[in-house]
N, C-alpha and C positions, 0 to 999 in steps of 0.2 A: 659724745664729744666730737667735733669737728678738729681731727688731728692736725690737718694741715694749717687751719687758722690757729690753733694754740701753738703749733711749732713755729709758724712765722713770727708770732709775737714774741715767742720766748727767744728766739734768736736774734731778734731786735735789740731786746734788753741785753742779751749777751754782748753785742757790741758795744753797749754802754758800761758792762761790767769789765771788759777787756779780756774776754777769753782768749787764750792764745791762737785760735783758729780764725779770730776776727781782727787780728793786729796786721796792717798792710805791711808789705815789704819795704825794705830801705831804698834810698836813692843809690847807694853803694851797690846793693843787688841787682838794679835795674842797669847800672853801668856796667857791671860785669857782663850782664846778659847781651846787652848790645855788642859786647865784643866777643860773644859767643862761649863764655864762661858762666855756665847756669846749671841749676837744679833745682827740681821740685820734689815735694813728696806726696805719697798717697796715703800713708799711715805714720805713725808718731815720729821715727826717727830716720829711716834708712831712705836715701835718695833713690828715685826709680833709675833704674840702669839706662845709660845713654842708648844701648842698642834697642831699646824698646821704642824709639821715637823714629818718625820718618824724618827728612830734610825738613826743616821748618819754615824756609823762606815762602811767603806768600800761600802758606798751607791753611786751609780753613780748619780751626780747631773749636770744639765744643766743650767749655768747661763746666760739667754737669754737676749742679748742686754744689758748687765750688766757689760760692761767693766768699768775701772777706779780704780782697786785695792781695792775695798770695799767688797761686798758680797762673790765674790769667794775665796779669801784668809781667810776670817773668815771661811767658811764652809769646807775649806780645812784643816784648822788648827783644826776643831772640829771631823776632821776624815773622812770626805766625799772624794770621788773620782771626782773631780770638772773638768768640761769643762766649759771655759767662751767663749762665742760667741758675736762677736759684730762687727759693721760697722767700727769702727775707729782703726786704727792700733796703734795710741798713746794711746787710752784708754786701748787696750790689753796689751800695753807695761808696764802700770802702775800695771797690775796685775803679769806680769812676773817680774818686779823689786820687788815686795813684796815676790812672791815666792822665788827669788834668795836671797834677804835679810834674809828670814827667814827660809830658808832650806825646803819650801814646795813643794809638787809636785801637779801642775795643768796643764792643757792643754789649750790653746787659738787658737781660730779660728776664722779669719776674715770672715764676710759674711753677708747677707741680712736676717734680722729676719723673714722673711715671706718665707725663701727657705732654709729649713733644710735637703735637698736632701744629705748632706755629711753623715747624720746618717741614720742608718737602723730602720726600725719598731721596737717599743718596745725596745730602747736602755736605757733608763732613769727611775730612781725611783722618780725623782724630778725635777721640773723645775722652777726656781726663776727667774721671769721677772718684774724688777722694773718698775716705770714710764719710759716708753721710746717709746711706740708705737704710742705716738703723733708725733713721727718724720717719720712716714710712712702714705700714702694716704690712704692705705686700711688695716684694721685690721684683718678681717675675715681670711685670709690666714695664719695669725700668729697663731690663735686658732686652725685651722685644722692641721697645721704642728706640733704644741705642742702635740696635741692628738695623733697624729700618732707615734712620736718617744716616748711617754710614755708607761710604761708598764700597764697593767691592774692593776687596785689598786692604783695607783701612782697619785700624786697631782702636780697641777699647782698653784703656788702663785704669782699672779700678782698685780701690781699697775698701775692705770691709771687715768687720769684726769676727773673730772666731765666736761662735755661738756659745762655747763653754764659758764665756765670759759671764753670761746671764743665768748660769746655774744658781748663783750664791745669793743668799740672803742679804738684802740691801742694807739694813741696820747692822748686821755683823761686819758686813764689808767695811762699812765707815769707821768700824773699831780696830781694823786690821785683820779681821778673821775671815776665813774662808769656810762659810757654813752651806751645805749643799740643800737647795730648798725648791728651786723653780725647774719646771720642765722646758724643753726646748720643742718646736718654737715658743718664744717667750714675747709677752706684752706688758709693759708698765701698766696699761689700763685694766687688764685682766688679774695680774699678779700683786700689784700693790695694793696696801689697805688705804682707806679713804683718809686717814691721818698723813700717810706718806705722799699721797696724791695732792692733797692740800699743800703740803709742805714744797712740793715741787712748783704748784702754781704760785704761791707766795714769793717763791725765790726764783722765779723765772725759769725753771730748768726744763729744757726741752723732754718730751716723752719718747721713749727707745722702744725699739722691738729687735729682738734676736733671732734672725732668720737661720735656718738649717743649712748646712752645706749643700744639701740636695737642691735649695732654692738658689743658693749664692753661686756656686759652682756649676752644679747640674742645670740650674736655670739658664746661665750663658749658653752652654752647650745646646740646650733644648731650644733656644732662640736661634741657634744656627751658627755660633761662633765656635772656633777652634781654638783652645787655649794653649798658648805658646810660651807663656812665662809665668813663674811664680815665685813668690818669697814670703817669709813671715817676718813680723816686727813686733817688739815690745817698747814699753817705757822703760827708761834707765833707772827712775826713782821708785823703787820697789817698796818705799814707805808710803808714798802716795799710790801707788799700784800694786797692792800685793800679788795679784794674778801673775804678774810679770816675774815673780821670783821662781814661777813654776813651769811657765809656758808661754810661747809667743801669742800674744791676744790679739794681733791683727794680721791680715792677708791681703796681699795684692797680687792681681792677676793681669797678664796681657792676653787679651782674646782677640783673634782675627777674623774679620768677615771673609770667607773665601773670595778668591778672584773669580770675575765671570770668565767661564770657558770660551776660547776663541769661537766664533760663530754665534754666540748667544748675546 
């Protein structure tokens, strides 16, 4: 199965279905951002701390796998020079729609989050990467490419899933029960039955992968980053997300590319 192609089509359909991560920000949010009153999320509910951001005026920012008309337009309205990079054409159209509606300047590029070869080394001063690497089989290439395209001293702000989320039987979870079944790392392709995979195909549900913390956090360090910020998050509706009754299901990190030493 071509995972990238499947998930591209699935996310295009999620736009049609009104998935919350595909709904563009409002004109009111853009107006507030233009006045300096703004926030974005990397995970379900908690806003990214303001201290994690550099001054945004004319700052080149890459919104990585971040289509949907949410983070990119807010940052553009706050003064950044934004590029939104995403696998889904329909998700990117959401960003363009907000830009046209609000008179914002931002660039959109379709591509694979683990291949940023369209960008030169040291292009960006900030990368914003909300929970999305669950949709690729390998995450370490994402970190290495992010490190390459960031300038020394720049930051990568990432959200990702706690791999514990993927331990549980999918059918039981749908009934609100947490039954341990799977191993980590996890793959929908390898772990779901043919019937379950067909259900996802018919309902245009993206395929997911549960990466180890060794790959998620250790992978950033291996790529050369220094972790300088961390928090956890969960959904508030525990009826819809029973895991959130017991632990935080999402993690956010701020990772910095070390500044170049004087004389180098």
